[in-house]
C-alpha positions, 0 to 999 in steps of 0.5 A: 640916355639914347638906346644902347645896343649891348653888342656894340659895346663888346671889345672882346668875346670868347666862350668864357668872357666878354669885355665891353667898353662901358659908356658913362652914366650907366651903372654896372649893377642894379642900383638901390633906387629906381629901375634904370637900365644897367650893364648886367641887365643888358648883358643877361639879355645877350647871354643868360648866365653872365656875371660882372667880375668887377664894377666901374662907377656909374660915371666911369667909362671903359673896359669892364669884364663879364664872365659867361659861366660860373667857372670863368667867374671864379677864375677871374675873381681869384685873379682880382683877389690875388691882384693879378689883373692889371687895370690901367686908367686915364684921368684928366686932372686939374693942375700941371703935374709931372708924375713918373710912376709915382706911388701913392700908398694911403689907406682908405675907408668907406663912409655910410654915405657912398663916399670914401676917405683917406684914413689911418685905420682904413684898408691898404690902397696903392696906386701908381701915377704917370703923366701922359700929357701936360696942358696949360692948366690940366694933366692927362694922367695914367693911373694903375691901381694895385688894390681896388678900394672904393673911389681909390684913384679919385681919392689918391689924385685928390691927395696929390692935389690933382683932383679929377676934372668935374669930380665935385665929391673929391675936390675937382671943379667943373671945367668951362671952355670960357676959362681957356677960350678968350672970345667965348660967348654964351648966347643971351639968356643962356648959361654956360654948361660944363664941358664934361658932365661927369668926372673925367675918368676912363678905364683904358686897359684891362689885362687878365688870364683866360681859362687856358692861362693865356694873357689877354689885354683889351684896350678901350677907346675914349668915349666922345666926351672924354676924347673931345675934352682931351682934344680941346685941352691940346688945342688951347695949350 
């Protein structure tokens, strides 16, 4: 991974909070194995007492909030606990779907292998889904989770038979350009590579109350891989 300057990721900052546009392939916190760089480590080089108020999966890009002091951390943590933070994601899903603020209310439980599953005795999980754009074989979906269970959006889209592109863990196949482009040729001796090398999920928007009670909404633009995927699907409709 090329060098990332933490300051280049900042979308919003005041005396209490930093909101960044997290790149894909970078963990929010320290991972169990290895000493790979992560968001929290980078953030603490920028401001000493930073804490992550929530986390995004390593492959998920987008808006991530960090607190610069303990009081700010508590303030935002309570909002997350009370479900007062509005999180909005975009996903590219397999299949053509027409969701109109569709609620999926399916409980989720985590397993011991870093995976989750839908389960009758799991914890309550709710997500609303709305189609933003339908393509020839895919759909750009807006996802608004009410709860914050592990892999919630990914599992709920799988339940809707709309798995996320390249989400092999939950039924989403890789996407190859040759499936859309008729005259696509791979150079001799080379193998076609997947168009996007991670599951296509992006935390597009985050809304919360600052310490003074003012609501702030931060929008995170698509990273290059997600943007090019959407633009390509539009081109080959």
